[in-house]
C-alpha positions in Angstrom: 16.6 15.6 -7.7 13.4 16.9 -9.6 15.3 17.2 -12.9 16.8 13.7 -12.4 13.3 12.4 -11.9 12.2 14.3 -15.1 14.8 12.8 -17.0 14.2 9.2 -16.0 10.4 9.6 -16.8 10.9 11.4 -20.1 11.5 8.2 -22.2 8.3 6.7 -20.9 6.2 10.1 -21.9 3.6 9.5 -19.3 2.2 11.4 -16.3 4.5 10.8 -13.4 1.8 9.4 -11.6 1.2 6.8 -13.9 4.9 6.0 -13.7 4.9 5.9 -10.2 2.0 3.7 -10.0 3.5 1.3 -12.6 6.6 1.2 -10.5 4.3 0.3 -7.4 2.7 -2.5 -9.4 6.0 -3.8 -10.3 7.1 -4.2 -6.8 4.0 -5.8 -5.5 4.0 -8.0 -8.7 7.4 -9.3 -7.7 6.2 -10.2 -4.1 3.0 -11.7 -5.3 4.6 -13.9 -8.2 7.2 -15.0 -5.7 4.4 -17.0 -3.9 3.4 -18.8 -7.2 6.6 -20.7 -6.8 7.0 -20.7 -3.0 3.5 -21.8 -2.1 3.7 -25.3 -3.8 7.2 -25.8 -2.1 5.8 -24.8 1.1 2.7 -27.1 0.9 5.0 -30.0 0.3 7.4 -29.1 3.2 7.4 -30.4 6.7 6.4 -27.1 8.0 2.6 -27.5 6.9 0.2 -30.1 8.1 -3.2 -30.6 9.5 -6.5 -31.8 7.6 -6.0 -31.8 4.0 -9.9 -32.2 3.5 -9.2 -35.7 1.9 -7.4 -34.4 -0.9 -3.7 -35.0 -2.3 -1.0 -32.5 -2.0 -1.3 -31.5 -5.6 -4.9 -30.9 -5.5 -4.4 -28.8 -2.3 -1.7 -26.7 -4.2 -4.3 -26.2 -7.1 -7.1 -25.2 -4.8 -5.0 -22.7 -2.9 -3.5 -21.1 -5.9 -6.8 -21.1 -7.9 -8.7 -19.6 -5.0 -6.8 -16.2 -5.3 -7.8 -16.0 -8.9 -11.4 -16.7 -8.6 -11.9 -14.5 -5.5 -9.9 -11.7 -7.2 -11.7 -11.7 -10.4 -15.2 -12.1 -8.6 -14.7 -9.2 -6.5 -13.1 -6.7 -8.9 -16.5 -5.6 -10.4 -17.7 -4.6 -6.8 -14.5 -2.5 -5.8 -14.5 -1.1 -9.2 -18.1 0.0 -9.0 -17.7 1.2 -5.3 -14.6 3.3 -6.3 -16.7 5.0 -9.0 -19.4 5.7 -6.3 -17.0 7.4 -4.0 -15.0 9.1 -6.8 -11.7 8.0 -5.2 -9.1 5.3 -6.6 -6.0 5.8 -4.2 -7.7 4.7 -1.0 -8.7 1.5 -2.8 -5.1 0.9 -4.1 -3.7 1.5 -0.4 -6.1 -0.8 1.2 -5.5 -3.6 -1.1 -1.5 -3.0 -0.7 -1.8 -3.0 3.0 -4.0 -6.1 2.9 -1.2 -7.7 0.6 1.7 -6.7 2.9 -0.1 -8.3 6.0 -1.2 -11.6 4.4 2.4 -11.9 2.9 3.8 -11.7 6.4 1.0 -13.9 7.6 2.4 -17.0 5.8 5.3 -16.9 8.3 3.0 -18.1 10.9 0.8 -20.4 8.8 1.3 -24.0 9.6 -1.9 -25.8 8.3 -3.4 -26.2 4.9 -6.6 -24.4 6.2 -4.6 -21.2 7.2 -2.9 -21.2 3.8 -6.3 -21.4 2.1 -7.5 -18.6 4.3 -4.6 -16.2 3.6 -4.5 -16.9 -0.2 -8.0 -16.2 -0.3 -7.6 -12.8 1.7 -4.8 -11.9 -0.7 -7.4 -12.3 -3.8 -9.7 -10.0 -2.1 -6.8 -7.4 -1.4 -5.6 -7.6 -5.1 -9.3 -7.1 -6.2 -9.2 -3.6 -4.5 -5.7 -2.8 -6.3 -6.5 -4.0 -10.0 -9.6 -2.0 -11.0 -8.7 1.1 -9.2 -5.0 1.2 -10.7 -6.4 0.7 -14.3 -9.1 3.2 -13.6 -6.6 5.7 -12.4 -4.2 5.2 -15.3 -7.2 5.8 -17.7 -8.3 9.0 -15.9 -4.7 10.4 -15.9 -4.4 9.8 -19.6 -6.2 11.4 -22.6 -7.7 9.9 -25.7 -4.4 10.8 -27.5 -2.0 8.9 -25.3 -4.4 6.4 -23.3 -2.7 3.4 -25.3 0.8 4.4 -24.4 0.0 5.0 -20.7 -1.7 1.5 -20.5 1.2 0.0 -22.2 3.8 1.6 -19.9 1.7 0.4 -16.9 1.4 -3.2 -18.1 4.9 -3.2 -18.9 6.3 -2.4 -15.7 3.6 -4.8 -13.9 4.7 -7.7 -16.0 8.3 -7.0 -15.3 7.6 -7.6 -11.7 5.4 -10.7 -12.3 8.3 -12.2 -14.5 11.1 -11.4 -12.1 9.7 -12.9 -9.1 9.4 -16.6 -10.2 13.2 -16.2 -11.5 14.6 -15.8 -8.1 12.0 -17.3 -5.8 13.1 -20.9 -5.9 16.8 -19.8 -5.3 15.8 -17.9 -2.2 14.0 -20.8 -0.8 16.7 -23.4 -1.5 19.7 -21.4 -0.3 18.3 -20.8 3.3 18.7 -20.7 6.1 20.4 -17.2 6.2 22.4 -16.0 8.9 21.7 -12.3 10.0 23.5 -9.9 12.2 22.9 -10.6 15.9 22.9 -14.4 15.6 19.4 -14.5 13.9 18.8 -17.1 11.4 15.9 -16.9 8.9 14.8 -19.8 6.9 14.4 -20.0 3.3 10.5 -19.8 3.3 10.5 -17.2 5.7 13.1 -15.3 3.8 10.8 -15.5 0.8 7.6 -14.2 2.7 9.7 -11.4 4.2 10.7 -10.4 0.5 7.0 -10.5 -0.5 6.0 -8.3 2.5 8.9 -5.8 1.8 7.7 -5.7 -2.0 4.0 -4.8 -0.9 5.2 -2.3 1.6 7.5 -0.7 -0.8 4.5 -0.4 -3.3 2.2 1.1 -0.5 4.9 3.8 0.1 5.3 4.7 -3.5 1.6 5.1 -3.9 1.2 7.1 -0.7 4.0 9.6 -1.6 3.8 9.9 -5.5 0.1 9.0 -6.4 -2.8 11.2 -6.3 -6.4 11.0 -7.6 -7.1 13.6 -10.4 -10.0 16.3 -9.4 -12.3 15.2 -12.2 -12.8 11.6 -10.6 -14.3 13.0 -7.4 -16.3 15.7 -9.3 -17.8 12.8 -11.7 -18.5 10.3 -8.9 -21.9 8.5 -9.1 -22.5 8.4 -12.7 -24.5 5.6 -14.4 -22.5 2.3 -13.5 -24.6 -0.2 -15.2 -22.8 -2.8 -17.4 -25.1 -3.4 -20.5 -24.7 -6.5 -22.5 -26.8 -5.3 -25.4 -25.4 -2.2 -27.4 -27.8 0.6 -26.6 -26.7 3.2 -28.9 -24.6 1.8 -31.7 -25.2 -0.4 -34.6 -24.1 -3.8 -33.1 -25.8 -6.4 -31.1 -23.4 -6.5 -28.1 -22.1 -3.7 -26.0 -18.4 -3.3 -27.1 -16.8 -3.3 -23.4 -19.0 -6.5 -22.8 -17.6 -7.9 -26.1 -14.0 -7.0 -25.3 -14.4 -8.7 -21.9 -15.7 -11.8 -23.5 -12.7 -11.8 -26.0 -10.3 -11.1 -23.0 -11.8 -14.2 -21.3 -11.2 -16.3 -24.5 -7.8 -15.0 -24.8 -6.6 -15.5 -21.2 -7.9 -19.1 -21.4 -6.2 -19.9 -24.6 -2.6 -18.5 -23.2 -2.9 -20.1 -19.7 -3.5 -23.8 -21.1 0.2 -24.3 -21.3 0.8 -23.6 -17.6 -0.2 -26.9 -15.8 0.7 -29.5 -18.4 4.5 -29.4 -17.8 4.9 -33.2 -17.4 3.1 -33.8 -20.8 4.7 -31.1 -22.8 8.2 -32.3 -21.7 7.4 -35.9 -22.3 6.1 -35.0 -25.8 9.1 -32.9 -26.9 11.6 -34.9 -24.9 13.0 -32.1 -22.9 13.9 -31.1 -19.5 12.5 -28.3 -17.0 14.9 -25.7 -18.5 13.3 -25.8 -21.9 9.8 -25.6 -20.4 10.9 -22.7 -18.2 12.1 -20.8 -21.4 8.9 -21.6 -23.5 6.9 -20.3 -20.5 8.8 -17.2 -20.1 8.7 -16.5 -23.9 5.1 -15.3 -23.5 6.4 -12.7 -20.8 9.3 -11.6 -22.9 7.0 -10.6 -25.7 4.6 -8.8 -23.4 7.5 -6.9 -21.8 8.9 -5.8 -25.1 5.8 -5.0 -26.9 3.2 -3.5 -24.4 4.5 0.1 -24.6 5.3 0.4 -28.3 1.9 -1.3 -29.3 0.2 0.9 -26.9 1.7 4.0 -28.4 1.1 2.7 -31.9 -2.7 2.2 -31.1 -2.8 5.9 -30.2 -1.7 6.9 -33.7 -3.3 4.2 -35.8 -6.3 3.2 -33.8 -7.3 0.5 -31.4 -9.5 -1.9 -33.3 -6.9 -2.9 -35.9 -4.4 -4.2 -33.2 -7.2 -6.0 -31.3 -8.5 -7.8 -34.3 -5.0 -8.6 -35.5 -4.0 -9.9 -32.1 -7.0 -12.2 -31.6 -6.4 -13.4 -35.3 -2.7 -14.3 -34.5 -3.9 -16.1 -31.3 -5.5 -18.7 -33.4 -2.5 -20.3 -35.1 -0.2 -19.7 -32.4 -2.5 -21.5 -30.0 -3.3 -24.4 -32.4 0.4 -25.1 -33.4 1.4 -25.7 -29.6 -0.9 -28.8 -29.9 1.0 -30.3 -32.8 4.8 -29.3 -32.5 7.4 -31.7 -31.7 10.5 -29.4 -31.3 11.4 -27.5 -28.3 12.7 -24.6 -30.4 9.4 -24.3 -32.4 7.4 -24.5 -29.1 9.5 -21.6 -27.7 8.8 -19.5 -31.1 5.0 -20.5 -30.8 4.8 -19.1 -27.3 6.9 -15.9 -28.3 4.2 -15.1 -30.9 1.4 -16.0 -28.7 2.7 -13.3 -26.4 2.9 -10.9 -29.4 -0.8 -11.7 -30.1 -1.8 -11.0 -26.4 0.2 -7.8 -26.3 -1.8 -6.6 -29.5 -5.0 -7.1 -27.7 -4.3 -6.3 -24.0 -3.3 -2.5 -23.9 -5.5 -1.4 -26.9 -8.6 -3.2 -25.5 -8.0 -1.2 -22.2 -7.5 2.0 -24.1 -10.7 1.5 -26.2 -12.8 0.6 -23.1 -11.2 3.8 -21.6 -12.3 5.7 -24.6 -15.9 4.6 -24.1 -16.2 4.9 -20.4 -17.7 8.0 -19.3 -16.4 10.4 -16.6 -16.6 8.6 -13.2 -17.2 5.1 -14.8 -13.6 3.9 -15.4 -13.6 1.5 -12.3 -16.7 -0.2 -13.4 -16.2 -0.4 -17.0 -12.6 -1.2 -17.1 -13.1 -3.9 -14.2 -15.1 -6.0 -16.8 -11.8 -6.6 -18.7 -9.5 -7.1 -15.8 -12.1 -9.5 -14.3 -12.6 -11.5 -17.6 -8.8 -11.9 -18.1 -8.4 -13.1 -14.5 -11.1 -15.7 -14.9 -9.4 -16.8 -17.9 -6.1 -17.2 -16.3 -7.9 -19.4 -13.8 -9.9 -21.5 -16.3 -7.1 -22.1 -18.6 -5.2 -24.5 -16.3 -8.4 -26.2 -15.3 -9.3 -26.7 -18.8 -6.0 -28.1 -20.0 -5.7 -30.3 -17.0 -9.3 -31.8 -17.7 -8.8 -32.1 -21.6 -5.1 -33.5 -22.0 -6.2 -37.0 -21.0 -8.1 -37.0 -24.4 -4.9 -36.3 -26.2 -2.3 -33.8 -26.2 -3.6 -31.6 -28.9 -7.3 -31.4 -27.5 -6.6 -28.3 -25.1 -5.0 -26.5 -27.7 -7.9 -27.1 -30.2 -10.3 -25.9 -27.5 -8.3 -22.7 -26.9 -8.1 -22.1 -30.7 -11.9 -22.5 -31.0 -12.2 -19.8 -28.2 -9.7 -17.6 -30.1 -11.7 -17.9 -33.4 -15.0 -16.9 -31.5 -13.1 -13.9 -29.9 -11.8 -12.8 -33.2 -15.3 -12.9 -34.7 -16.9 -11.1 -31.9 -14.2 -8.3 -32.1 -14.4 -7.9 -35.9 -18.2 -7.7 -35.7 -19.2 -6.1 -32.5 -16.6 -3.6 -31.8 -16.1 -0.1 -33.6 -13.0 2.1 -33.8 -12.8 5.0 -31.2 -10.2 7.2 -32.7 -11.7 9.2 -35.6 -8.8 9.6 -37.8 -5.1 9.1 -37.5 -4.4 12.9 -38.3 -6.8 14.2 -35.7 -5.3 12.4 -32.7 -2.5 14.1 -30.8 0.3 11.8 -29.9 2.8 12.5 -27.1 6.0 13.5 -28.3 4.8 15.1 -31.6 5.4 18.8 -32.3 
């Protein structure tokens, strides 16, 4: 059994604990992304009622989904710093996964808008325990020579889970109810919530059995956990980790503009929902295909070239979406926007991990994960507010952010790998 496990792990060339954690994040990603599709359907069903606070169904859906992102991102710096103080990562991940499993199950009993709002809010807090601790653990299990590859593998698995959930969630709901042995009948919504619960529980078990904290984490607990804005020791004006956080915010906002303007996109391109689904998925396809190879490449050739190139590529791929009139070309633009994001994300985490001192990973890396989460929440709000001024306006706005991000990275971030030849790469003799 051990030899079989080693053969399965070998192609990824990462610590088995990193792969186990990546698999756990894939499982909970499937369950959590299920809800992105299921919650809007649930809100508009006959099951949910009660006071709507004077808001329409579409606004209620937006509030419920956005609350998750804002709470998740806002709490991450606190959970990341707390895990640094205690010198423990695994307990935080398990607390988050347990909370996620329980709240997924709670949806079965939710029958009011207020209860859905409370459950989704608690889920945001639960995931805030998982994200910074998981990324910090991957960082601490890696070395400077393979950190990019480890981050790439972790993100690849996570994105596979996130992309797989929505692909089947609608079908699970629409094909219900389901007849189970013993004469038990389960509705489509209940089945979806049960699947999400099982996914989170599976993640909990994987982490419990296969993941452990490295001894160095506890030994270095309580280091300086401040997050400077100014560069204290380098030649630049801004701290490089803070700069990467700002760039991640701008990047995430630009890539999330597309998500909530489906009616306008379909009307402009004279296309149906199938084309929009393909265009939306194109971004994730690029991410899944490229996260690991780009992560490994940045271990060999340096972090900064990939980050700068990715931010520069983000500029035309974002702007083009505001002016294209072809469904196929929009798919291509989204595909290359995914390439841009893949060039930024794993190398940025690796560079920040290089700069984080012992016992600081949770605090430092949470800046990037928090910023990315805020961007994913702000993007849809921005496009919804700006699209009324013209279809191209949201994408021009996103392009401006990409330009600022590229300038910041180019001028304020230095390379952390000394030379290509001096850095050992996993798999080299």
